[in-house]
N, C-alpha and C positions, 0 to 999 in steps of 0.2 A: 461484760457487753459480747455477744456472740460475733461472729465475722460476720455474717448477713447484716448483722444489724447495723456494725461499724461501716460496713460498705455503703449504706444508707444514707448513715449520717453523713459519710465523706461526698456522695450526689449532691447531698444537698447544700454542702458548704461550696461545691466546686472546686472538692480535691480530690487531686489522683489520684487512682486506687494502682499496687503495687502489682507487678506481675504474678505474686503468691495469689492475692485478692481476686485478680482474674481467672486465674486456674480452679480458685475454688470455687469460682461461678460456674463455671463452667460443667466440675463435677456435682454441685450441689445447688446452685439455682435454679430454683422453678421459672417456667415462661413466663409465668404472669408476673411473679417478681422482677423477673431482670428486664422485662416490657415493661414495668411500669418505671424503673430507672430510666432506663434509656428513653421512654416517652419527656421525662423532665428534662434530660439535657439538651433532647431535639427540639423543646419548645423555647429552653433557657436559652439558644444557640438561633434559634428560627422561628420562633413562635408559632404559626399555624401553617406556613408557607410550603409546598411543595414545589420545587421545581423542575422544570423540564424546558427542550429547546427545540430547535428545530433542524434536523438534519439527517443526514444519510451518510452510509459507507462506503469506500471505494476498496477493494481485495484484489492489490494487481496483480496477485499470485498464492496460489495453495502449491508451489513448487517447493521445500524446504528441506534444507542438509541437515535439520537436525528431526531425531526420532521418536517424539515422546512418546511413554506409554498409555496416556489419556488421551492422546490428538484422534479426534475424527476425520480432521481437515487437510492434514499432510500427505503430500504426491510426489512422487518423483517424477524426472523428467520425461515425459512418453507415455509415464502410465495412466491407463484410466482414468477419466476424472479431472484430470491436470489440467489447469490452466495458465495460461501469463497473457495477461493485456499491454498492449502497447502503449506507448507514451497517447497517438492519437486517439487511440480505442480509448483510454482513459478520460481525456480532455471530453469527447462526445459523450461519454456515461455521465458524465459532471453537468454536461450540458442538458441533456435530459432530466436531469429535477429542476431547471431554472424555473420552473411554476409553480415550486413548492415553499416559496419565501425562505428557503434554510438560509442558516445564518453557519453552518459548519460543517466543515466533509472531515471526514474520520477517515482515516488512510490503513489501516493494515494491513500486513499480508504474510504470506510465508518467508524466510530467508532464501532467497535465491540465491542461488552460489555464480553468477555472471553479475551481478546487478553492484553496484559497488557508489560509493556517496555521488561520484559524479553522475549518474542514473539518475538518482533519485534528486540529487540537486538542480537539474535540468527540469525535471518535473513538478518542482516545486516553482521555481521560477516562473514556469508557463503556467499552473494552476492560479497564481497569483496573480499574474497580470492578466489574465482571461475572464478572472472571477475575483476582483479586487473587492467584492461584498463576503465574500464567503473567508473564516477565520478557517487555518489549516490546521487540525488534530493529526497527529500523524507520527507514525515509527514507534514500535514497543521499544525498548532498551534492548533487546534484543538482536533486532533489526536495526539498530543504531550500532550496536558494538561491533558486528559483522561488516558494515560499508564500512565505517570509519576504520577497523585496523585493512581494510582490504587496499584503502586507499594509503598506509602506511602514517597516520597523522594522531595526533592527542584528542582526545577526547576533548577537552575545551575547542582546540583548533575546527574540530568536523562540526560540533555543537554551532560555533559562531556562524560556520559556512551556512548551514543550514536553517537557521533564524536570518541567515540576509536572503538567501533565496525565498524567504516565505513561511516557515515553520512558523505557528503560532503557539503550540502547544504539542505537550506527548502524553499518551492514551496511558495505562498502568500496567499494562497486558508484560505478559512473561514472568512476573512475579514467583508463579507458580506458589510453592513453600519454599521458606529459605531455608530450613535445616539441610544441613549441606550430607549428613548420609540420606537422608530421604530425597531430596535432591537427585543422589546418584541412582537411586533405584528407578526414579518414574521421569529422569530426563538430562542422562547423563551427560549427555555432550553438550549441552545447552548454556548458554553463558551464565555463568554462576551467583550467585547470592551477592557477593562482596560486590564482584562488577555492576550489576543491575542497580545495586544503592548508587554506586559511585556514579553513576551515568547519569541518573536524576538529581545526583547533589551537583553534581557538574553544570546537569541543566538549568538548577533555581539557582547557581552563581550567575550567568549570564541573563537572567531572568527569563525563561523560560517555565512556565508552571508546567505542573504533571499529577497527572492521576495515582493510585495507586491499588492494587489488587491483591486476595489469596483466593487460590483455588482450595477449596474445602470439599472433605466427602469422597473422600478416594482412601488411603493407607494413613493422613496423618492421625497423630495423636491430638487431646487438647495441649498437650505441653506444646508440641511444633507449631498449634494456632499461636498460644500465645509468645510463642520464641519470634513468632513472625510479628506480631504486634507492637511486640516492645520493639524490633528493628525499626520498624517505618515511625513511631513514636519518637525514637533517640533524634530520627534523623531528620523530621520535620521540627523538634527542638531547635536542632541546629541549621536549617535554612527557610524554614516557614515554607517551603514552596508546593507541598502538595495541596490539591484543593480538595481532594474529594475520595473516600476509600470506596471503593465497590468489591463487596464479597461474591465470588463466583463459583457458583454450584458445579460440582463434577457432575458431567454429563456420561449416560454409560453404554449408548450405542456406539458400534461401529468402531472400539477400538480394544485393545488388549489388556484394558483394566476389567471390563465388560463384567465379570464375573462375580466383582464384589458389589456390583448394585449400586444406588444410590440412598443418601441419607432424609430423612421424611422433611413434610414441611415445619413440621415442628421444631427438630434441629436446624432449620434453615431459619427461622424467626428467633430463636436460641442464639445464633449465630450474627446477628444483624444487631441485634439488643446490648448482645455483649462487646461486638466493634463497636457500639455507639460507646459505650460507657468506659473503656478501657482508652480509647483514640481522642484524649481531651482537649488536644490541640488540632485535632482533626476540624474543619468546619462542617464538612459535609457526609453523611453517609449516602449511597446509590445504590438501588436496587434495579438492577438492569434486567427489564423485564421480559427482551428475545429470550432470553438464559431461562429464567424463572418463571414466566407466563403470566400474563397480565394478573389472574386473578388473585396470586400469590405475591406478586408485584404490590397489590392495591393492600393485602392484609399487613405486610410489612411496614407499613406505614403507621401501625400501632406499634412498632418495633425499634424506634428509633431513625428509620430511613426517612428521608426528606427529599431525597431526587428521584426523580423516575428515568434517569437520560433522555431522551427524546423520540422523534417521532420514525426514524429509521427508515423509511419508506419503502422496507422489502427490500431491505440492500445489503443482507448480510448472510452469510451459509455457515459461518465458524460454531453454532449451535444448532442452528436445523438440522445439518448433518451428524452431531451428535445425539437427537434423540429429542430436542429442545419440544413442547407444546407447539407453539409457537413458529408451526413450518413457513409462514411467510408474512416476517414481525414485519407490521405496516400499523401504525396508529395515526390518525387524523391530530391534529390541532384539539378540533373538539370533541375526537376520544379521549386525549389525555384530561382534559380539563374536568369532562364526566368523571371519567375515573378517579381522578382522586376528590370529586366533589364527594362523591358515593362515598367517602372515606372520612368525610366528614372534615377535610383538609382546603387550604386555600392554595388554588393553584396559580402558578406565576411561571410566566414564559422567560428565560433567562437566555445571555450569550454564553459562548464556551468560558468567561470566565469571571460569573455572575454575577454581571452587572443586570438589574432588572429592567425587561425591557418591557413589560405587562404584567400587571397582576387582576385576575379575572374575579 
């Protein structure tokens, strides 16, 4: 029995594939083959459903102590293009979305050198008291690492304080790629892989769900991708606290890695598919459409993806500053429903924790 046939039989029996088999798929699996396997799994787990929610982003600041090679977003204090929103400005920005029927506010930004846990704790309290209908998904593990250390607390202590203040869940940013040698090249001063995983593990222990990501398409090898997926799968075995995996494509404009270009759409689809096949304990795979574009996101629904994120409401600049197709990312609920239907799938509106609100 050849390896591809063996992998297919494992998928049919809902058995886990090994890291060696995952690497073999990256090196030898044709697009149609991995897409077929991924589609079997996504339909086994999620039927024909494609999930989305009504959400918007708040990016409090792009001032950041880190200086990652791939980042087009980060600015220094007083540098042209830098911003830092105060608490009142953030509250008014959230208020401006009150007519969107949003259920989630997503808060991420740079790691500002002067803003610690107490600042964000007060911000969470104000948001949760002013807008109790909103689920607050906020702060990457990189942001949490800095703010908790700045306040000289342990991760469990800091996370419990953030939860008490209103934190509902954690996004998956900052994972980048876990391989330590490569991480030293692309984000040498950033929260390390072990700490990123530790923070998510501690969040899961106090019943804070989280997402997970992988930045791909830059200097990493297929071995690096599999290593990244293995570490996520191992942690999920222990905690079951990850909700969704989101492959994030490296976009090449306005950063120091620009000369390497970007991987093709075909490679995007292979990566979605192999991620779906390998991460057997992750309930959902998301295509983040502001990063990859609406048409490519629609295509991904045939390669293992069952979630398209949300309406966004033209509220994020992270990927538009790096050259993403959608410079003003905004889709109405009707737009998302139509996009999903055109792909032959059933649109399902969810909340942040994947409770179904409406099936279209």
